[in-house]
C-alpha positions as CSV (number, residue, x, y, z in Angstrom):
1,X,5.5,4.7,-19.0
2,X,8.8,5.4,-16.9
3,X,8.0,9.3,-17.0
4,X,5.2,8.5,-15.0
5,X,7.5,6.2,-12.4
6,X,9.8,9.0,-12.1
7,X,7.1,12.4,-11.7
8,X,4.6,9.9,-9.7
9,X,3.8,12.7,-7.2
10,X,2.7,15.1,-10.4
11,X,-0.7,15.2,-12.3
12,X,-0.6,13.4,-15.5
13,X,-2.0,14.7,-18.4
14,X,-2.7,13.8,-22.2
15,X,-2.6,16.7,-24.7
16,X,-3.3,16.7,-28.3
17,X,-2.1,19.7,-29.7
18,X,-1.7,20.6,-33.1
19,X,1.5,22.7,-34.0
20,X,2.4,24.8,-36.7
21,X,4.6,23.1,-39.0
22,X,7.9,25.6,-39.1
23,X,11.5,25.8,-37.4
24,X,11.1,26.7,-34.0
25,X,7.4,25.9,-33.0
26,X,7.5,23.1,-30.5
27,X,11.0,24.6,-29.0
28,X,8.4,27.8,-28.8
29,X,5.8,25.3,-27.0
30,X,8.5,24.0,-24.6
31,X,10.0,27.5,-23.8
32,X,6.5,28.2,-22.5
33,X,5.8,25.1,-20.2
34,X,9.4,25.5,-18.9
35,X,8.4,29.2,-18.1
36,X,5.6,27.6,-16.1
37,X,7.5,24.3,-14.2
38,X,5.6,22.1,-16.5
39,X,7.5,18.8,-17.6
40,X,7.4,17.2,-20.9
41,X,7.0,13.1,-20.7
42,X,6.1,11.0,-24.1
43,X,5.4,12.9,-27.1
44,X,3.8,11.2,-29.9
45,X,2.7,12.4,-33.4
46,X,-0.5,11.7,-34.2
47,X,-1.4,13.8,-37.5
48,X,0.4,15.8,-40.1
49,X,-0.8,18.1,-42.9
50,X,1.1,20.4,-44.8
51,X,0.8,23.2,-42.6
52,X,0.6,21.6,-39.3
53,X,1.7,18.6,-37.0
54,X,-0.8,17.1,-34.2
55,X,0.7,15.3,-31.6
56,X,-0.3,13.8,-28.3
57,X,2.0,15.1,-25.5
58,X,2.6,13.9,-21.8
59,X,2.7,16.5,-19.1
60,X,3.5,16.5,-15.6
61,X,2.2,20.0,-13.3
62,X,2.5,19.8,-9.4
63,X,-0.8,21.6,-8.8
64,X,-4.4,21.8,-10.4
65,X,-3.6,25.6,-10.4
66,X,0.0,25.3,-12.5
67,X,-2.1,23.2,-15.0
68,X,-4.5,25.6,-15.4
69,X,-2.5,28.4,-16.1
70,X,0.0,26.3,-18.3
71,X,-3.4,25.4,-20.6
72,X,-4.1,29.2,-20.5
73,X,-0.6,30.1,-21.8
74,X,-0.7,27.7,-24.5
75,X,-4.0,28.6,-25.6
76,X,-2.8,32.3,-26.0
77,X,-0.1,31.0,-28.6
78,X,-0.9,31.8,-31.9
79,X,-0.8,29.4,-34.4
80,X,-1.1,26.3,-31.7
81,X,-4.5,25.0,-31.0
82,X,-5.5,22.6,-28.0
83,X,-7.5,19.8,-29.1
84,X,-8.3,17.7,-25.8
85,X,-7.1,17.0,-22.6
86,X,-7.1,13.8,-20.7
87,X,-6.9,12.8,-17.3
88,X,-4.1,9.6,-17.7
89,X,-5.0,8.5,-14.3
90,X,-8.8,8.8,-14.3
91,X,-8.1,6.7,-18.1
92,X,-6.3,3.6,-16.4
93,X,-10.0,3.9,-13.5
94,X,-12.5,4.0,-16.2
95,X,-14.9,1.8,-15.9
96,X,-13.4,-0.1,-12.9
97,X,-10.7,-2.3,-12.6
98,X,-11.9,-5.6,-11.6
99,X,-14.6,-8.4,-13.1
100,X,-15.8,-11.3,-12.0
101,X,-15.4,-14.0,-14.6
102,X,-15.6,-17.3,-15.0
103,X,-12.9,-20.1,-14.9
104,X,-14.8,-22.6,-16.8
105,X,-15.9,-22.4,-20.8
106,X,-19.6,-22.8,-21.7
107,X,-19.9,-23.2,-25.5
108,X,-21.7,-26.1,-25.6
109,X,-25.3,-27.5,-23.8
110,X,-23.0,-30.6,-22.5
111,X,-21.0,-27.6,-20.6
112,X,-24.3,-26.0,-19.5
113,X,-25.3,-29.4,-17.7
114,X,-22.1,-29.9,-16.4
115,X,-21.6,-26.3,-14.9
116,X,-25.4,-25.9,-13.8
117,X,-28.2,-29.0,-13.7
118,X,-28.3,-31.4,-13.2
119,X,-24.0,-31.7,-12.9
120,X,-23.7,-29.1,-10.1
121,X,-26.4,-31.0,-8.0
122,X,-23.7,-34.1,-7.7
123,X,-21.0,-31.2,-6.1
124,X,-23.3,-29.9,-4.1
125,X,-24.2,-33.2,-2.5
126,X,-20.7,-34.1,-2.5
127,X,-19.8,-30.9,0.0
128,X,-22.9,-31.4,1.8
129,X,-21.9,-34.7,3.0
130,X,-17.7,-33.7,2.9
131,X,-17.9,-29.9,4.6
132,X,-14.0,-30.1,4.4
133,X,-14.0,-30.4,0.5
134,X,-16.0,-26.7,0.3
135,X,-12.9,-25.0,-0.4
136,X,-11.7,-27.5,-3.0
137,X,-15.0,-27.5,-5.3
138,X,-15.7,-23.9,-4.5
139,X,-14.3,-20.3,-5.3
140,X,-13.7,-20.2,-1.7
141,X,-10.9,-21.7,-1.6
142,X,-9.2,-18.8,-3.1
143,X,-11.5,-16.0,-3.1
144,X,-11.1,-13.5,-0.1
145,X,-13.0,-9.9,1.1
146,X,-11.3,-6.6,0.9
147,X,-13.8,-4.7,2.9
148,X,-13.3,-0.6,3.9
149,X,-15.5,2.3,5.1
150,X,-13.4,4.7,3.6
151,X,-12.4,6.5,6.6
152,X,-8.6,6.6,6.1
153,X,-7.8,6.3,2.2
154,X,-4.3,6.6,1.8
155,X,-3.0,10.0,3.1
156,X,-6.5,11.5,1.8
157,X,-8.8,10.6,5.7
158,X,-11.9,9.9,5.4
159,X,-13.6,10.2,2.1
160,X,-16.1,7.7,1.8
161,X,-16.6,4.2,1.2
162,X,-17.3,4.8,-2.7
163,X,-13.7,7.1,-3.1
164,X,-12.1,4.7,-1.5
165,X,-13.3,1.7,-4.2
166,X,-10.2,2.6,-6.6
167,X,-7.8,1.4,-4.0
168,X,-9.9,-2.0,-2.8
169,X,-10.0,-2.6,-6.7
170,X,-6.0,-1.7,-7.1
171,X,-5.0,-4.4,-4.3
172,X,-7.5,-6.8,-5.9
173,X,-5.3,-6.3,-9.0
174,X,-2.3,-6.9,-7.2
175,X,-3.6,-9.7,-5.6
176,X,-4.7,-11.3,-8.6
177,X,-1.7,-10.6,-10.4
178,X,0.9,-11.6,-8.2
179,X,-0.5,-14.5,-5.6
180,X,-3.6,-15.6,-8.2
181,X,-6.3,-14.8,-5.8
182,X,-9.5,-13.5,-6.4
183,X,-10.6,-10.8,-4.2
184,X,-13.6,-8.8,-3.5
185,X,-14.1,-5.3,-2.1
186,X,-17.1,-4.6,-0.4
187,X,-18.2,-1.6,0.8
188,X,-19.5,-0.8,4.6
189,X,-21.0,2.6,5.2
190,X,-20.4,2.5,8.9
191,X,-18.4,4.3,11.7
192,X,-19.7,1.7,14.1
193,X,-17.4,-1.3,15.1
194,X,-20.1,-3.7,15.9
195,X,-21.9,-3.1,12.6
196,X,-18.6,-3.8,10.8
197,X,-17.8,-6.7,12.5
198,X,-21.3,-8.0,12.1
199,X,-21.9,-7.5,8.1
200,X,-18.3,-8.6,7.7
201,X,-19.4,-12.2,10.2
202,X,-22.5,-12.6,8.3
203,X,-20.7,-13.0,4.5
204,X,-17.6,-14.3,6.1
205,X,-18.2,-18.1,4.7
206,X,-18.1,-16.9,1.0
207,X,-14.2,-16.3,1.7
208,X,-11.5,-18.1,2.4
209,X,-9.7,-14.9,4.3
210,X,-11.2,-11.2,5.4
211,X,-9.1,-8.6,4.5
212,X,-9.5,-4.9,6.4
213,X,-8.5,-1.9,4.9
214,X,-8.3,1.8,5.0
215,X,-10.5,2.1,8.2
216,X,-9.0,4.6,10.5
217,X,-7.7,4.3,14.0
218,X,-8.4,3.2,16.6
219,X,-12.0,1.9,15.1
220,X,-9.4,-0.8,12.8
221,X,-8.1,-2.3,15.8
222,X,-11.7,-2.8,17.2
223,X,-13.0,-4.4,14.0
224,X,-10.0,-6.7,13.7
225,X,-10.1,-7.9,17.5
226,X,-13.7,-8.6,17.1
227,X,-14.1,-9.6,14.2
228,X,-10.6,-12.5,14.9
229,X,-12.2,-13.2,18.1
230,X,-15.4,-14.7,16.0
231,X,-14.1,-16.7,12.9
232,X,-12.2,-19.4,12.8
233,X,-10.3,-17.8,9.0
234,X,-7.6,-14.9,9.0
235,X,-8.6,-11.4,9.7
236,X,-5.6,-9.0,8.1
237,X,-5.3,-5.7,8.1
238,X,-2.5,-4.6,5.5
239,X,-2.5,-0.9,6.9
240,X,-1.3,-2.5,9.6
241,X,0.5,-5.9,9.4
242,X,1.1,-5.4,5.8
243,X,3.2,-2.3,5.9
244,X,5.0,-3.0,9.6
245,X,6.2,-6.7,7.8
246,X,7.7,-4.8,5.1
247,X,8.9,-2.3,7.1
248,X,10.9,-4.7,9.2
249,X,12.2,-6.4,5.6
250,X,13.7,-3.0,5.0
251,X,15.3,-3.0,8.3
252,X,16.7,-6.3,8.3
253,X,18.3,-5.4,4.6
254,X,19.5,-2.0,5.9
255,X,21.2,-3.2,9.2
256,X,23.2,-5.6,7.0
257,X,24.5,-2.6,5.3
258,X,24.5,-0.3,8.1
259,X,26.6,-3.0,10.2
260,X,24.5,-2.1,12.9
261,X,22.5,-4.6,15.6
262,X,18.2,-4.2,16.2
263,X,19.3,-4.4,20.3
264,X,21.5,-1.1,19.9
265,X,19.9,1.0,16.9
266,X,17.6,4.6,18.1
267,X,14.8,4.5,16.1
268,X,11.9,7.6,15.6
269,X,8.4,6.6,14.3
270,X,6.2,9.3,13.2
271,X,2.3,8.4,13.1
272,X,0.3,7.1,15.8
273,X,-2.2,5.5,13.7
274,X,-2.9,1.7,12.6
275,X,0.4,1.5,10.3
276,X,2.7,3.2,13.4
277,X,1.2,1.3,15.4
278,X,1.5,-2.5,14.4
279,X,5.2,-1.4,13.2
280,X,5.7,-1.0,16.9
281,X,5.1,-3.5,17.8
282,X,6.5,-6.1,15.3
283,X,9.8,-4.6,15.5
284,X,9.4,-5.0,19.3
285,X,8.5,-8.4,18.7
286,X,11.2,-8.9,16.7
287,X,13.8,-7.8,19.1
288,X,14.4,-4.0,18.8
289,X,14.6,-2.4,21.9
290,X,14.5,1.3,21.2
291,X,11.7,2.9,19.5
292,X,10.4,6.2,20.5
293,X,6.6,7.1,19.0
294,X,5.2,10.7,17.9
295,X,2.2,12.2,16.9
296,X,0.9,15.1,16.4
297,X,0.6,16.2,20.0
298,X,4.7,14.8,20.2
299,X,6.3,11.8,21.7
300,X,4.4,9.3,23.4
301,X,5.3,8.7,26.8
302,X,3.3,7.3,29.9
303,X,2.8,10.3,31.9
304,X,1.2,12.1,29.0
305,X,-2.7,13.0,29.2
306,X,-3.1,15.1,25.9
307,X,-4.6,13.3,22.9
308,X,-4.4,9.9,24.5
309,X,-6.2,6.7,24.2
310,X,-6.1,2.8,25.2
311,X,-4.0,2.1,22.3
312,X,-1.8,5.0,23.1
313,X,-1.0,4.1,26.6
314,X,-0.4,0.8,26.0
315,X,2.3,1.2,23.6
316,X,3.7,3.8,26.0
317,X,4.2,0.8,28.2
318,X,6.6,-0.5,25.7
319,X,8.7,2.4,24.3
320,X,10.1,5.5,25.0
321,X,12.8,3.9,27.8
322,X,13.9,7.5,28.6
323,X,10.5,9.1,28.8
324,X,11.8,11.4,26.0
325,X,9.1,14.4,25.4
326,X,8.7,17.5,22.9
327,X,7.8,17.6,19.5
328,X,9.3,15.1,16.6
329,X,11.9,17.9,15.9
330,X,13.2,17.4,19.1
331,X,12.9,13.3,19.5
332,X,14.3,13.0,16.1
333,X,17.7,14.4,17.2
334,X,20.5,11.2,17.5
335,X,18.4,8.5,16.2
336,X,19.7,6.2,13.5
337,X,16.5,5.3,11.7
338,X,13.4,7.7,10.9
339,X,10.2,5.5,10.1
340,X,7.7,7.9,8.5
341,X,4.4,7.0,8.5
342,X,2.3,10.6,9.3
343,X,2.0,13.2,6.9
344,X,3.8,15.1,4.2
345,X,6.5,17.8,4.0
346,X,7.1,17.2,8.3
347,X,10.8,16.7,8.2
348,X,13.2,19.0,7.4
349,X,17.0,18.6,6.4
350,X,18.0,20.3,9.5
351,X,15.9,17.5,11.4
352,X,17.4,15.0,9.0
353,X,21.1,16.1,10.2
354,X,20.3,16.0,13.7
355,X,20.0,12.6,13.7
356,X,23.6,10.4,14.0
357,X,25.7,9.8,11.4
358,X,24.7,8.1,8.5
359,X,21.3,7.9,9.5
360,X,18.1,6.0,7.6
361,X,15.1,7.5,6.7
362,X,11.6,5.8,5.6
363,X,9.5,8.6,5.1
364,X,6.5,6.2,3.7
365,X,3.8,9.2,3.9
366,X,1.2,8.5,1.3
367,X,1.0,9.9,-1.5
368,X,3.9,12.3,-0.7
369,X,6.4,11.7,2.3
370,X,7.5,13.2,5.1
371,X,10.6,14.1,3.4
372,X,11.7,13.1,-0.3
373,X,14.5,10.6,-0.6
374,X,17.0,13.0,-2.4
375,X,16.1,15.8,-0.3
376,X,17.0,13.4,2.8
377,X,20.1,12.6,1.1
378,X,21.3,15.6,0.4
379,X,20.9,16.1,4.4
380,X,23.6,13.4,4.8
381,X,21.0,10.3,4.9
382,X,22.8,7.3,4.5
383,X,19.7,5.3,3.3
384,X,16.3,7.3,2.2
385,X,13.6,5.7,0.5
386,X,9.8,6.4,-0.2
387,X,6.8,4.6,-0.1
388,X,6.6,3.6,-3.6
389,X,9.9,1.8,-2.5
390,X,9.0,0.4,0.8
391,X,5.2,-0.3,0.4
392,X,3.1,-3.0,1.9
393,X,2.1,-4.3,-1.4
394,X,5.7,-6.2,-0.9
395,X,4.0,-8.1,1.6
396,X,0.4,-8.7,1.5
397,X,-0.1,-10.8,-1.8
398,X,2.4,-13.7,-0.2
399,X,1.5,-13.1,3.2
400,X,-2.3,-13.8,1.8
401,X,-1.6,-16.8,-0.4
402,X,0.7,-18.7,2.4
403,X,-2.4,-18.1,4.7
404,X,-4.8,-19.4,2.3
405,X,-2.7,-22.3,1.1
406,X,-2.0,-23.1,4.8
407,X,-5.4,-23.0,5.6
408,X,-4.3,-21.0,8.9
409,X,-7.0,-19.8,11.1
410,X,-5.1,-16.4,11.8
411,X,-1.9,-14.6,10.4
412,X,0.4,-15.0,13.4
413,X,4.1,-13.1,14.0
414,X,5.9,-15.9,13.1
415,X,4.0,-15.6,9.8
416,X,4.8,-12.1,9.4
417,X,8.2,-12.7,10.2
418,X,9.1,-15.2,7.8
419,X,7.1,-13.1,5.2
420,X,9.5,-9.6,6.2
421,X,13.0,-12.3,6.2
422,X,12.1,-13.8,2.7
423,X,12.0,-10.2,1.9
424,X,14.4,-9.2,3.0
425,X,16.8,-12.4,1.9
426,X,15.1,-11.6,-1.9
427,X,16.6,-8.0,-1.9
428,X,19.8,-7.5,-4.0
429,X,22.7,-6.1,-2.0
430,X,22.6,-2.2,-2.7
431,X,18.6,-2.9,-2.6
432,X,16.1,-1.6,0.4
433,X,13.8,-4.6,-0.9
434,X,13.6,-6.8,-4.1
435,X,11.8,-5.4,-7.1
436,X,8.0,-6.0,-6.4
437,X,7.1,-7.1,-10.0
438,X,9.4,-10.2,-10.1
439,X,6.6,-12.9,-9.9
440,X,9.1,-15.2,-8.1
441,X,9.4,-13.2,-5.2
442,X,5.9,-13.3,-4.3
443,X,5.7,-16.9,-4.4
444,X,8.4,-17.1,-2.3
445,X,7.3,-15.5,0.6
446,X,3.7,-17.8,0.2
447,X,6.5,-20.9,0.7
448,X,8.2,-19.1,3.5
449,X,4.6,-18.5,5.2
450,X,2.9,-21.4,4.3
451,X,5.8,-22.6,6.5
452,X,5.8,-21.2,9.2
453,X,2.1,-21.3,9.8
454,X,2.0,-25.1,9.6
455,X,4.9,-24.8,12.2
456,X,2.9,-22.7,14.3
457,X,0.3,-23.8,17.3
458,X,-1.4,-20.6,17.1
459,X,-2.2,-21.2,13.5
460,X,-3.7,-24.2,13.4
461,X,-5.3,-25.6,10.3
462,X,-8.5,-24.6,9.1
463,X,-10.6,-27.9,8.2
464,X,-14.1,-25.5,7.4
């Protein structure tokens, strides 16, 4: 439903309501909804009698409190009756969103004998004698693990592995739909880097690529680095590299629109977690030169001592040439581009107005951005986008498909640059990024990533 896209940040409820069939009855209900700030979506007639009409009505609410107050008000209206209330989002997730299903039919005893005994022995013997063919004759060649410990789920934080499973399933659906990849979520209930790495190493032969997902920083850096050192197959942290890739793609396209050069633009990044750090590194590697990164303690600079770790110390050596200090509201002044990878609501209209003329605002905090795009545009932003548009789901299907198809042993900067440039090239003249739902976009990204991998000595071909 288009309404759900429009009101993506709101609670979505389907309410079955019986309304007395007299003139003005529906309008009276609508007025009551408006009085409480609720929004109406799709309306479907379910049942009609001589006195009543029963309808299913999609309603949108800002908070749980607003929802409860509105329902209480509706229940007090004479002649109206609520039969049921369903959460539209939970309904989508009920029963889970993925399943392991066979790719071959088994309808006869002959099928069984080919799939299992005795036919399967031939496949086993062939792989034993020709180890390089394991990807050709098993699901390993198209299988990806997506692992989390639930410590940094979206903008919700450390909510645990079970509460993080819907995200893992969602990404699995995206990978299957957009890139034809089979993805299996793995929940690892540990905050110990060595235990997570040992676990993933032990099961790694089941997969062509290992994704780690929604693991807090700096733990995610430790896990990725140690695991990649042990494995001769790609280890991909989407929160870092997928996010950074689609941000780079957006900036490549944006610079064409604002007619500025990457060497000259002034950038401030809010957020020094996994995504913020990776984005800074990728932009620097690509040739952007003027970046200041801020965390909850303000600008990161070389002599800062508060809330620092080894990763922040390292990024301080590469960014903030002028050693700017202060909170985000101070550092954002006279910048051309704001990249938000932090918390909702921390950027005001006044902060956008303090930026250089016609600034670019990428407010990507999840699920609610640092500043709503419309508000940023009202404050003078030439381009203002949030995480619904600039989303890592544009990058990771093609990156993973290309990495698998090239049999690369790691995902390199050249592969990520190829993905970013492909995304930017596929965007329309007035788009920040192309339409995610276009399957051809992901196929093209995969092709460019594969080409880059085959030409990159650091992404040497993997044969087992």
